[in-house]
N, C-alpha and C positions, 0 to 999 in steps of 0.2 A: 439573528436566524436559530429557530430552536427545532429540533425533531423528534417527534415520537413515533416510534413503532409499539404495531398493538398487535400482539400475540394470541392465537388461541391456542390453551395448552396441548401436550402433545396429547394422543391418542389414551385410552383411560381404558382398564379392564373391567368384564362383568363378570369374573369369573366367581365373584363372590354373590350369588344376587341377595344376600344378608344383610349387605351393607347397604346404608343410609349413600347418595348422592357424592353429598360431603367430603367421607369419607373413602372411595374408589380410590385406587392408588395406578400408577401407569402401564399398561402393559409390557410386553418384552416388544413391541412394535414400538410403541410410545416409547417408553427409555432409548430404541435403536434413532429414530426420528430426532430426540432432544439433542443426542448428541452430534447426530448430523448437522440441526443449526446449530451448536455451539463449534464443531467445527467449523462452517461457513462464517460465521462471527470472527474466531479464531484468522485465519485464513485473510479476509474483506480486512483485520485490525480496529474490526467493530467496538464498541465500549460505550458505558454506559453509564451517568453521572445521577440515576434515579430508575429505583425500578418500584412497579406497584402488583401487588397481587393478590387475588381472591387467596382467602385462607381454606380452600380445599387441598386435598390432598394432592389431587396431581398437578392444581397449577404450583404448589412450592416445590413439587420435586424437579419437576421441569424446568422450572428455576433454578433448580438444584444441581441440574446436570446442564445447564449451561455459562452455570456462572463456575464452573469444575475449572474451569480453562480459561476463562478471560477474570480480566479485575474487577472485585464486585464493584458496586455502585459507593457514592458517598452515604446516600439516603436508601433506605429499606422502606417502603410503605405496604404492610401486609393487613389487609381491611378485609372483613365480611362485608361492612357498606357496597362492595361492588360482588359479590358473589349472586349470580342469575340475577341481578339487577339491569335494568332493562337502560339502554345509551346514554338518557338523560340524567344519570345520577353519578355515570362517572364522568360525562363533561363539566358537571359540575363540580366534582372533585378537582381534575384535569385543567378546568382553570383557578384553582387556587394555590396551584407550582409555585413558587418562590421563585422569581426572576434569575435568580443566581443559577437556576438546573435547567439545562440546555439541550440534552441528548437520554428521553425517556423511553424507560420499558415499559410495556403494561404486556402482562398476563391471565389473560381471563377463560371467560366462557360466552360459546356461540347461544342465541344470538345477539348477543352485545357486540361480542367484537366486530361482526359485518355493519352490525347499524349504526356502534360509532364511527366507525371510519368514512361509511357514508355521509355523515352529518359533518365531520371534518374535511372531505375533501372536495375543492372545487373543479377539478379538471376529471366530473364525472364521465365525459366521452371517452376517453383514453382506454384502449385495450388493454393495460392493467386493470383499470378501474372495473370492467366490464368483466375479466376473469375473476376479479374480487367477489365483485359482486354475486356471481353465477354460484360459487361456493369456496367457500372458507375452508380447508380442511384441517384440519389437528396439527397443532405443529407447525401450521403456517403464521407467516408475518406480514406486516407492510409496512412499508417505511411510509413516513407522509415528512414534508416540510415546509415549515411554516416561513415565512421571509418578515417575520417580524420576533418581537423579543417579548411578548407580552403573552402569558397562557391564558388570560382573561378573555383576547380577541381569538381564538383558534377555530370556532364554529365557522365552517364552508370557507375558510382560508388557508384551506391548504391545498400540496399540490401532492399527488402520490407520485413514487421514484422508485419504486420497487414492490412487489408482491411475490412473495418465495414461499412456496410447498414444498414439504421435505423429498418429494420425487423428484424436483428442478435442481436438488444440490448433488 
Protein backbone atom coordinates (compact mmCIF):
# COMPACT_ATOMS: atom_id res chain seq x y z
CA UNK A 1 0.00 0.00 0.00
CA UNK A 2 1.19 3.51 -0.83
CA UNK A 3 -0.04 6.89 0.42
CA UNK A 4 0.02 10.30 -1.17
CA UNK A 5 -0.72 13.56 0.60
CA UNK A 6 -1.45 16.33 -1.90
CA UNK A 7 -1.18 19.75 -0.28
CA UNK A 8 -1.74 23.25 -1.50
CA UNK A 9 0.86 25.71 -0.16
CA UNK A 10 -0.25 27.95 2.69
CA UNK A 11 -1.67 31.40 1.97
CA UNK A 12 0.75 33.75 0.28
CA UNK A 13 1.25 37.44 0.80
CA UNK A 14 0.29 40.04 -1.78
CA UNK A 15 1.81 42.84 0.29
CA UNK A 16 4.54 43.62 -2.25
CA UNK A 17 2.91 44.02 -5.65
CA UNK A 18 6.33 44.29 -7.32
CA UNK A 19 7.27 40.68 -6.56
CA UNK A 20 6.93 38.11 -9.30
CA UNK A 21 4.55 35.24 -8.48
CA UNK A 22 7.36 32.75 -7.89
CA UNK A 23 8.87 34.96 -5.15
CA UNK A 24 5.74 35.70 -3.10
CA UNK A 25 6.25 34.76 0.58
CA UNK A 26 3.69 33.40 3.02
CA UNK A 27 1.32 35.80 4.72
CA UNK A 28 0.88 35.84 8.51
CA UNK A 29 -2.23 33.70 8.06
CA UNK A 30 -0.26 31.33 5.83
CA UNK A 31 2.42 30.85 8.47
CA UNK A 32 -0.24 30.27 11.14
CA UNK A 33 -2.06 27.73 8.93
CA UNK A 34 1.16 25.86 8.08
CA UNK A 35 1.89 25.60 11.82
CA UNK A 36 -1.61 24.15 12.35
CA UNK A 37 -0.94 21.50 9.70
CA UNK A 38 2.43 20.75 11.30
CA UNK A 39 0.78 20.29 14.70
CA UNK A 40 -1.85 18.03 13.11
CA UNK A 41 0.87 15.84 11.60
CA UNK A 42 2.67 15.71 14.97
CA UNK A 43 -0.53 14.82 16.86
CA UNK A 44 -1.46 12.09 14.35
CA UNK A 45 2.17 10.85 14.15
CA UNK A 46 2.22 11.36 10.39
CA UNK A 47 5.58 11.27 8.66
CA UNK A 48 6.79 11.01 5.09
CA UNK A 49 9.65 9.28 3.32
CA UNK A 50 9.51 11.46 0.17
CA UNK A 51 8.72 15.15 -0.33
CA UNK A 52 8.06 16.78 -3.70
CA UNK A 53 7.60 20.51 -3.91
CA UNK A 54 7.59 23.38 -6.30
CA UNK A 55 10.48 25.84 -6.25
CA UNK A 56 8.28 28.80 -5.32
CA UNK A 57 9.12 30.65 -2.13
CA UNK A 58 5.69 29.94 -0.59
CA UNK A 59 5.86 26.16 -1.15
CA UNK A 60 9.37 25.96 0.29
CA UNK A 61 8.38 28.02 3.34
CA UNK A 62 5.26 25.87 3.85
CA UNK A 63 7.48 22.77 3.84
CA UNK A 64 10.00 24.37 6.18
CA UNK A 65 7.29 25.08 8.75
CA UNK A 66 5.75 21.61 8.42
CA UNK A 67 9.09 19.86 8.87
CA UNK A 68 10.09 22.04 11.80
CA UNK A 69 8.61 19.47 14.20
CA UNK A 70 8.42 16.24 12.23
CA UNK A 71 11.21 14.12 10.84
CA UNK A 72 12.43 15.22 7.42
CA UNK A 73 11.84 12.72 4.60
CA UNK A 74 14.66 10.50 3.28
CA UNK A 75 14.23 12.06 -0.16
CA UNK A 76 13.36 15.68 -1.00
CA UNK A 77 12.75 16.72 -4.58
CA UNK A 78 12.41 20.46 -5.22
CA UNK A 79 11.56 21.01 -8.86
CA UNK A 80 10.46 23.88 -11.07
CA UNK A 81 8.93 21.27 -13.41
CA UNK A 82 5.73 21.32 -11.33
CA UNK A 83 5.51 25.08 -10.68
CA UNK A 84 2.20 26.20 -12.23
CA UNK A 85 2.07 23.10 -14.44
CA UNK A 86 -0.88 20.87 -15.24
CA UNK A 87 -1.83 17.77 -13.31
CA UNK A 88 -0.57 15.62 -16.22
CA UNK A 89 3.00 16.83 -15.71
CA UNK A 90 2.79 16.12 -11.98
CA UNK A 91 1.15 12.72 -12.52
CA UNK A 92 4.02 11.69 -14.80
CA UNK A 93 6.50 12.72 -12.11
CA UNK A 94 4.61 10.76 -9.44
CA UNK A 95 4.54 7.64 -11.63
CA UNK A 96 8.35 7.65 -11.56
CA UNK A 97 8.67 7.53 -7.77
CA UNK A 98 10.89 4.58 -6.82
CA UNK A 99 9.08 1.62 -5.25
CA UNK A 100 10.87 1.96 -1.91
CA UNK A 101 8.99 5.19 -1.13
CA UNK A 102 5.55 4.49 0.31
CA UNK A 103 4.43 7.74 1.94
CA UNK A 104 4.77 10.89 -0.16
CA UNK A 105 3.88 14.53 0.45
CA UNK A 106 3.46 16.81 -2.56
CA UNK A 107 3.22 20.56 -1.92
CA UNK A 108 2.20 22.57 -4.96
CA UNK A 109 -0.27 25.09 -6.37
CA UNK A 110 -3.90 25.25 -7.38
CA UNK A 111 -5.55 24.35 -9.73
CA UNK A 112 -3.05 21.50 -10.20
CA UNK A 113 -3.49 20.09 -6.67
CA UNK A 114 -7.25 19.78 -7.05
CA UNK A 115 -7.09 18.53 -10.64
CA UNK A 116 -4.38 15.99 -9.80
CA UNK A 117 -6.41 14.68 -6.87
CA UNK A 118 -9.46 14.26 -9.14
CA UNK A 119 -7.35 12.22 -11.58
CA UNK A 120 -6.09 9.94 -8.81
CA UNK A 121 -9.26 9.30 -6.79
CA UNK A 122 -11.69 6.59 -7.82
CA UNK A 123 -14.32 7.15 -5.09
CA UNK A 124 -15.53 10.48 -6.45
CA UNK A 125 -19.03 10.16 -4.98
CA UNK A 126 -17.83 10.48 -1.39
CA UNK A 127 -18.58 13.56 0.69
CA UNK A 128 -14.84 14.19 1.18
CA UNK A 129 -14.33 14.21 -2.59
CA UNK A 130 -17.23 16.61 -3.07
CA UNK A 131 -15.85 18.94 -0.39
CA UNK A 132 -12.36 18.85 -1.94
CA UNK A 133 -13.76 19.38 -5.43
CA UNK A 134 -15.84 22.36 -4.29
CA UNK A 135 -12.82 24.27 -3.00
CA UNK A 136 -9.22 23.33 -2.20
CA UNK A 137 -8.15 26.22 0.06
CA UNK A 138 -4.56 27.23 0.73
CA UNK A 139 -2.92 25.08 3.39
CA UNK A 140 -5.34 22.19 2.79
CA UNK A 141 -4.34 18.64 2.00
CA UNK A 142 -5.94 15.44 0.80
CA UNK A 143 -4.78 11.98 1.85
CA UNK A 144 -5.08 9.38 -0.90
CA UNK A 145 -4.51 5.66 -0.27
CA UNK A 146 -3.58 3.22 -3.04
CA UNK A 147 -3.91 -0.53 -2.44
CA UNK A 148 -1.01 -1.13 -4.79
CA UNK A 149 2.75 -0.94 -4.40
CA UNK A 150 3.74 0.65 -7.69
CA UNK A 151 3.44 4.36 -8.36
CA UNK A 152 3.07 3.67 -12.10
CA UNK A 153 -0.52 2.55 -11.58
CA UNK A 154 -1.90 5.31 -9.37
CA UNK A 155 -4.19 6.98 -11.92
CA UNK A 156 -7.87 6.51 -10.89
CA UNK A 157 -6.71 3.94 -8.33
CA UNK A 158 -6.78 5.96 -5.13
CA UNK A 159 -9.25 6.24 -2.29
CA UNK A 160 -9.69 9.55 -0.53
CA UNK A 161 -9.24 9.08 3.23
CA UNK A 162 -9.02 12.66 4.48
CA UNK A 163 -9.46 16.19 3.26
CA UNK A 164 -8.20 18.58 5.90
CA UNK A 165 -8.41 22.37 5.72
CA UNK A 166 -6.56 24.56 8.23
CA UNK A 167 -9.90 25.80 9.57
CA UNK A 168 -10.78 22.16 10.41
CA UNK A 169 -7.80 21.80 12.73
